[in-house]
ZAMARGU-4260 file (C-alpha; in steps of 0.2 Angstrom, whole numbers, plus 5000, padded with zeros to 4 digits):
<rodrens>
0) 5000/5000/5000 | 5014/5012/5005 | 5022/5010/4989 | 5007/5012/4979 | 5001/5027/4987
5) 5019/5033/4984 | 5017/5030/4966 | 5002/5040/4965 | 5008/5054/4974 | 5015/5069/4963
10) 5032/5075/4965 | 5034/5094/4971 | 5037/5106/4956 | 5052/5115/4960 | 5051/5137/4961
15) 5057/5145/4946 | 5076/5144/4945 | 5075/5130/4955 | 5079/5126/4977 | 5098/5126/4970
20) 5107/5141/4977 | 5126/5145/4979 | 5130/5140/4996 | 5116/5124/4997 | 5099/5120/4997
25) 5088/5126/5013 | 5072/5116/5017 | 5054/5125/5015 | 5052/5128/5033 | 5068/5137/5035
30) 5065/5148/5020 | 5048/5153/5028 | 5056/5157/5044 | 5069/5167/5037 | 5056/5177/5025
35) 5045/5180/5042 | 5060/5186/5052 | 5064/5200/5038 | 5045/5204/5035 | 5043/5207/5055
40) 5058/5218/5056 | 5051/5230/5042 | 5033/5230/5047 | 5038/5235/5065 | 5054/5244/5065
45) 5047/5261/5058 | 5034/5261/5073 | 5045/5253/5086 | 5058/5267/5084 | 5044/5280/5087
50) 5037/5271/5102 | 5054/5267/5108 | 5060/5288/5109 | 5045/5293/5115 | 5045/5279/5131
55) 5063/5283/5133 | 5060/5302/5135 | 5073/5306/5119 | 5073/5323/5114 | 5068/5319/5097
60) 5054/5307/5096 | 5052/5308/5076 | 5070/5310/5068 | 5072/5319/5051 | 5075/5301/5044
65) 5074/5283/5051 | 5095/5284/5050 | 5093/5299/5062 | 5089/5287/5075 | 5106/5283/5077
70) 5106/5298/5087 | 5092/5296/5098 | 5088/5284/5113 | 5084/5270/5101 | 5100/5267/5093
75) 5103/5250/5099 | 5086/5245/5093 | 5091/5253/5075 | 5108/5246/5076 | 5103/5229/5083
80) 5086/5227/5070 | 5099/5231/5055 | 5111/5219/5061 | 5097/5206/5062 | 5091/5210/5045
85) 5107/5207/5036 | 5107/5192/5045 | 5092/5186/5038 | 5095/5191/5021 | 5113/5183/5022
90) 5108/5167/5027 | 5092/5167/5014 | 5094/5153/5002 | 5083/5149/4988 | 5089/5150/4970
95) 5107/5158/4962 | 5099/5174/4959 | 5092/5175/4976 | 5105/5171/4985 | 5115/5187/4975
100) 5102/5199/4977 | 5099/5195/4997 | 5116/5192/5002 | 5120/5210/4994 | 5106/5217/5002
105) 5111/5209/5018 | 5129/5217/5017 | 5120/5235/5013 | 5110/5232/5029 | 5124/5228/5040
110) 5134/5244/5031 | 5119/5255/5035 | 5120/5249/5055 | 5138/5253/5056 | 5140/5268/5045
115) 5128/5280/5053 | 5119/5295/5043 | 5127/5312/5046 | 5123/5320/5062 | 5112/5337/5065
120) 5125/5352/5066 | 5137/5356/5075 | 5141/5337/5077 | 5152/5330/5061 | 5158/5315/5053
125) 5168/5311/5039 | 5160/5315/5024 | 5164/5297/5016 | 5154/5288/5029 | 5138/5297/5025
130) 5140/5295/5007 | 5145/5275/5012 | 5129/5276/5023 | 5117/5286/5010 | 5123/5273/4995
135) 5121/5256/5007 | 5103/5262/5012 | 5097/5266/4995 | 5104/5250/4989 | 5097/5241/5001
140) 5079/5248/4998 | 5080/5248/4979 | 5085/5230/4979 | 5070/5224/4992 | 5059/5232/4981
145) 5065/5225/4965 | 5064/5207/4975 | 5046/5210/4977 | 5041/5216/4961 | 5052/5201/4951
150) 5054/5187/4963 | 5038/5186/4972 | 5028/5192/4958 | 5029/5174/4952 | 5018/5168/4965
155) 4999/5167/4966 | 4997/5182/4975 | 5006/5194/4963 | 4997/5209/4964 | 5000/5211/4982
160) 5019/5210/4979 | 5017/5223/4964 | 5008/5235/4974 | 5022/5232/4990 | 5037/5233/4977
165) 5029/5250/4968 | 5028/5256/4985 | 5045/5253/4990 | 5054/5261/4972 | 5040/5276/4973
170) 5044/5280/4991 | 5062/5277/4988 | 5061/5290/4974 | 5051/5304/4981 | 5061/5303/4998
175) 5078/5305/4990 | 5072/5318/4978 | 5064/5328/4991 | 5080/5327/5002 | 5091/5332/4987
180) 5080/5346/4982 | 5067/5351/4997 | 5049/5356/4993 | 5038/5367/5001 | 5027/5353/5006
185) 5041/5342/5011 | 5048/5353/5025 | 5044/5356/5041 | 5041/5340/5048 | 5050/5322/5046
190) 5044/5318/5029 | 5058/5307/5024 | 5056/5298/5039 | 5038/5294/5033 | 5043/5288/5015
195) 5057/5278/5024 | 5044/5270/5033 | 5032/5268/5019 | 5044/5259/5011 | 5051/5247/5024
200) 5034/5244/5030 | 5031/5237/5012 | 5043/5226/5009 | 5040/5218/5028 | 5023/5215/5022
205) 5029/5206/5006 | 5041/5195/5014 | 5028/5191/5027 | 5015/5186/5014 | 5028/5175/5006
210) 5031/5166/5023 | 5013/5163/5025 | 5013/5156/5006 | 5028/5145/5014 | 5019/5141/5028
215) 5004/5134/5018 | 5017/5124/5009 | 5023/5115/5024 | 5005/5111/5029 | 5003/5103/5013
220) 5019/5092/5016 | 5015/5088/5032 | 4999/5081/5028 | 5006/5070/5014 | 5011/5056/5026
225) 4995/5056/5036 | 4985/5053/5022 | 4996/5040/5015
</rodrens>
């Protein structure tokens, strides 16, 4: 009976590009956990920084940018979250192309954490550190936005990932533009923080959705032996 049932059970198709990666394969459960970890950090960090600053009695509750949290009471939360995000992304394994994208994004996240943005005057820091920070932050968000549009859109919930990817890229673009060329409507309030928060929250939602899809796959695989 076991042999007959096994013969009737179709093989699970591999995702586009295959499960093979540069560093070895990961099971579905591990991929799900890493995706969920990335998503939780993305969705909670923008709010947690504000709540943390208020709870700690920081002088600045909402800094000019999320990176400005480095100079507030939530500095350790900001740095720790980015390091965790970097580790999750670097250790994420799925396909060769995804390995390259997530490893690059993970390295960028760590750079953002340890190469802080320029402080508010009169404090200063070497200009190259600020340039490195801005470049890594832009590359991180851009890569995660493209990931939503190109990789996750291959699933059955492609429209959700399309919306998330567009929100990430548009928010990054508008935020960068208003930071370089301030406008009347973008000054006088932490507009850059808002744009960054939308981008980070959007890619977080996309990664959580992808994790939930993986969870359905794990459940299906778990029911297989029971039905045999």
